[in-house]
Steps between C-alpha positions, in 0.01 A plus 500: 500500500662479849732211570382193689724593793348850523147361493581243770651775716190714460268210587703434814481870594123514455454183707702659780283810486187285504615329820547840663159634394328179612668523839407869536138416415491231771655732760256782416207258518607373841542853638175618340288271716627662821480854358144437387400384848651814656318742272168317518524515880589872511278634221163491689662662804655778289177566313298511820750730671460755220123467506479549877724806488297651217180441695644655817623808313162541332319460832721766659439736211123455525483528879407822671815487711831637378631280216849358510780706349759221484788614275491179293136564411549859388357560154681772306487623144724260314797691365772252602475120502716204591477173305624184676588231244543135608719290270742210536876481542543224243382442146380187319139582585365582156317831476450525878726802562434660162125519562547661842760749379290605201190548716700713744657700219157557344371632834810718531449652153128557561568680827768712335261602222248599769759728659579271795861473613584129536762314699556125474604247764599152386512159666720261304797552270300458179278797575795708617698432181195564279435848637866593530537437126209739440643770725197485728495694830575205731425589862632177653604148393436224754754218491533160669123473539447160341787323675320496836142611443297549818271757658799696627600568139153637427521721811841632391368588154184656643693727735722619216222582249282661767761762588443723192122467541514608864727791413261613228760436230255274311122509495431140394673162493426238235592132517574297183545123527392165356203333666513120505213325325648164408831349396432610142318826568604821676324837490676836518338708774529879537351596838495834682661427837454844657292697564249232589211469255142528634326180604335330198124501487347162572276491194319181419485378858155443646593645839710793366255767614459350847878460533554870419215608724599302808877520462658606828855496631626500857852642528727355767718641645419801279474626145847649486670192646307270266587697188865529606520121497251406228621727219870399507396135540285529187794634299736230629252216439419629151869518412563154644214364294642655182839342574350154554285540188814590307691197633225257402458670162875490436521128573198429283645707216839330535345154500302584187802655328725204583235255381484686170880508479518125564250430223687731263822314580332171415386639166847634428659164586260328259587744220873470566478120510323502165763735361775275638348190341469676165858623516622153599304341216643752255852428626448125462359546151799714404742236630320224309510704181873554546558128558294404195680763293837366611400142421387598152824682441701187596300286256587732217 
């Protein structure tokens, strides 16, 4: 059995750790409120931007005039793909990074088995380290993204990952990130970023047929100018949304993980306190037995 001094030292150490985890939980909770507001404000805009672009592309394809041939909308036989993986720089977020990395690795292996050459771009040190350990073909590792996250960061990432697509070096780009649901729930999302998927059918809506029949677009100043601005904006907004989703998800995961760690520390302190009391009682009993034994020896 450990000595009383060793048990006291361990209790003190666990209490110190508990203070840290409790503080980290409070900090993550405070930051989560602001991150949640940002993503809830951007999400409808990002979703609508993608829907509008998909509708415009479909309308151009169905029109009798010459359809757009924007390079970012080019659909080629997929023989080479780029996977963009969004992870964190820091740990202590439970299975947050592990779930993303495994989903990206699963997609990587599936593409390889299908004969597709895959390259991987990572955002965050955890994703970079994960794929470097597995000798993955890392195209680029983005650093210093989370320190000052803004739309300019999303634009910088978008311009970098679009270069191989525009050059024809990759035929598709996939985005893997955690979508924020709640502080205790995040969902791993694997979305094709490019080429743009066709507009979804509006099934189940009462006016779906009329909407399709009477849909009409007026292009100002022109189709080419509109697509030159709309397509890159869609990519940048989608990437910015994934970054904000990841921030909110990370804070939620950290708050949940630190709450669990704090509770585990409380349980450990209770067990150690019980062990300390038992050891102290055993020591007192031993001392009493020695005193009684000594007294009996003096009587004899």
